[in-house]
C-alpha positions, 0 to 999 in steps of 0.5 A: 715568707708569711705572704708566700705561705698565704699565697700557697694556702689560697692556691690549695683552697682554690684547688680543693674547691675546684675538685669539690665542684667537679665531684658535685658536677659528676654526682649531679650528672649521674643522678640526673641520668639515673632519674632519666633512665627510670623515666625512660622505662615509663615513657618507653624510650631508649635509655640512651636518649634519656641520658642525652636529654638528662645531660642537656637539661643539667648542662650549659644549654638549659640549667647550667648546673654543670659547666663546660669546664667540668664537661671537658674534665670528663673527656678522658672518660668519654673517650675510654667509653667510646673506645670500649664500645668500638672494641666490642663492635669490632668483636662482632666480626668473627670472620667464620660467622660474618663471612656468609653475610658480609657479601650482603652487608657490603652491598647494602652498605655500598648502596646506602653510602653512595645514596647518602653521599650524593643526596647530601652533597647535591642538596646542600650544593643546590642550596648555595653551599660551596662545592668543596663544603658540599662534598665534605658534608657528604662524607661526614653524613656517612658515619653512623654513631656506633655507641648509640646504635650498639647500645640501643640494640643491646638494650632491646635484646633484639635478634634477627637479620635487621639487628645482625646487619645493623651491627655490620653496617655501622662498623663499615660506615665508620671505616668508610667515613673516616677513609672517605673524609681523609681522601675527599678533604685532600681532593677539596684542598687540592682543587682550592686556592687553600692548597699549599702543601705538596701533594706527596706530603698530603698523600703521605700524611693520609697513608700514615694516618690510616695505615698507622691506625690499622697497625696500632689496632692490630698490635693492640688486639694481639696484645689483648688476645695474648694477655687473656691467655696468660693472665687470670680472668680477674685481671683481664679488666685492668689489662683491657683498660690499660691497653685502651688508655695506652692506645688512646694516648698513642692516637692522640700523640700521633694524630691517628683516628682512634675509632678506626684503631679500636674497631680493628683491635676488636676484629683482631681480638675476636679472631685470635682469642678463644676468650673473646666472649668472657673478655666482653663480659668482664668489660661490661663491669665498667662499661655500663658506668662509662656509657652513662657518663659518655651519653650524659656528657655528650648530651650536656655538650649538645647546644640548642643554639648550635641547632638553630645556628645551622639554619637552612643548610642544617635542615637540608642536611638533616632531610637529605641524610635521613632520606639517603640512609633510608632510601639507599638501604631500601634500593640496595635491599630490593636489588639484592632481594633481601627480606621485607623487614630488611628493606623497611627497617634497616635504613632507619637504624642507621640515622644516629650520628655523633662521635665520628662526624663530630671528630672529623668536623673538628679535624676539618676546623683545625686544618681548614678553619674558613670552611671547617668551622662552617662544617662544624656548626652544621654537624653540631646542630644536626647531631642534636636532632640525630642523637635524640631521634636516632635511638628512638628510630632504632628501637622502633625499627627492631620492634616493627621488624619483630626482633624484640619479644613483645613482653620485653617492649611492653612490660617495664618496671612495675615498681613505684615508691609505695610498692618498693616500701611494701617489698622492703616490709615483706623482706623484713617480715620474711626475715623475722618469720612473720609472713609468707611471700607470694609469687605473682601469677604470670598466666595472663601472659601469652606466647605471642607476648614473648615470642621472637618473630623474625627468626629464619628456619632451615629449609628441609632441603638444605645441604649438610654444609648449609646446616653447619653454617646455620649452626655456626651463626646461631646461639641456640642448641636447637634449630627449626626445620621447615618445608617450602610452605613454611610448615614445621618439619621438625627440630635439629638438636645439636647434641645429636649431631656429634657423630655426624660431625666427624663422618666426612662420608655423609656430607653429600648424603644428608639434608636438614630433614634427615637430621631433624627429629619431630618436635615434641611440643609446638606452641600457638600464639594464644597459648599461656606462657606457663605451657612453655615454662612447663615444657622447658622443665623437662627438655634441654632444647633452647627454643620451642617453635610457634606456629599459626592455627590458620593456616595450620602449622605455619612457622611464625617464630620461636620461644627462647628459654632465656627469654622465658627465664628472664620473664619468670625472674622478673615476675617472681 
């Protein structure tokens, strides 16, 4: 008995030590991520990249402060984070709003995917990789990291055609990548000596995998939509987490692609629930922490040795995939006469690669070890490059496209250790009534620093249906009307259209110019931002148009009330 008791005691001590070690590891990971996020503000890189680098530094690749075992223990949290991001990405597909751009997005996605597939497959095949492996690498190259892309765009608070199309293309890319990989993997096995199972069995498994994921996503989305209508809002977060964990468990049990399931679930939620926006707001309360853990753990799993192990084929894959994404979008955009910003910058938003490609290569390694393990080495090596460079290119792209206010890109946290001590002292003296707080003067900031450039105006000849479609896709209550020479004609205000919405007889009789009223104030790029602040005090308009001085009154962009408010709060 004493020996047994001693053994049990030793086991309990070991278990508590392991738990303590795991807690310390999580603490180190989160603190490293916090410091990296602060540094990201100073050096002006996306926080996603900073979290990845922080994980790489404290992980097994460099300092080894966190072991592989600890990383594996956090895998359920990282999967939950990815699931929530994919659910949010699916919620970006309200069919009523996406339908007008879906044709453009599908054409651009097709051009990008076909170009990427053929360039990667041909390049690695020419450099000595087998035909089956080259085809599968081409399929793996199609996927774009949804979490990375979505979160960088959200961090930048970008808005415009590049941002809008990027979200749609990321979802399409991952859906096509999952389906294409399954089909091409089946074909590769069929034409190789490795193929042993009957073709009917393989086709059945393919159908069950894809169809099962879609059905599970539909069911999960309907459950979430149904519960949001029955439960109070404070219970939504628990409900979403419960459904997400259950879906992850079912996907693992039935070997279904969970990324496809959660994308479908998001699409179902946004098109069946009236509370999708509020639901995403509730989800943000935990998603922020999970996202930090996701990228930090993912960074810890990035192996520099894997990047070197990929060798020449890995380098060829990186170059061919990058060229395929950028050139594919550019050629498709030119063919369909998209705007210059879409042609130049959308392709570089598609380079990030992680979750889907890693998961699919892992599946290949399990099903076909001889070839799959070689694919996995190349993918793991190239992910080191794409996950570090990809977020920075996304941020650069939306900046260059003019879809991020310059002030948001330039003005970062002004806090230093000394300034924070000063703020604490000021707060304490304010509480004791010893000093008066002074606000920071922001008059040195100009309109050009905060205006959003890549905003399309409504042509004065646009019909009533076009105006309604434009309003449906907009988040504002005010819309700029321009003529053929891009001069501002006036503004359409949503609150003045209520009577017209219910009068079917005017649909064919009016155009955008008829619905507009003169703009009370028009800003110029070099005006002080205080002028916009003053105007917003006495108007309910969400935006103010910004026009050039020469040529006179040419529409350049808008100042948005929310951006001005955020800037004013920052400089209080």
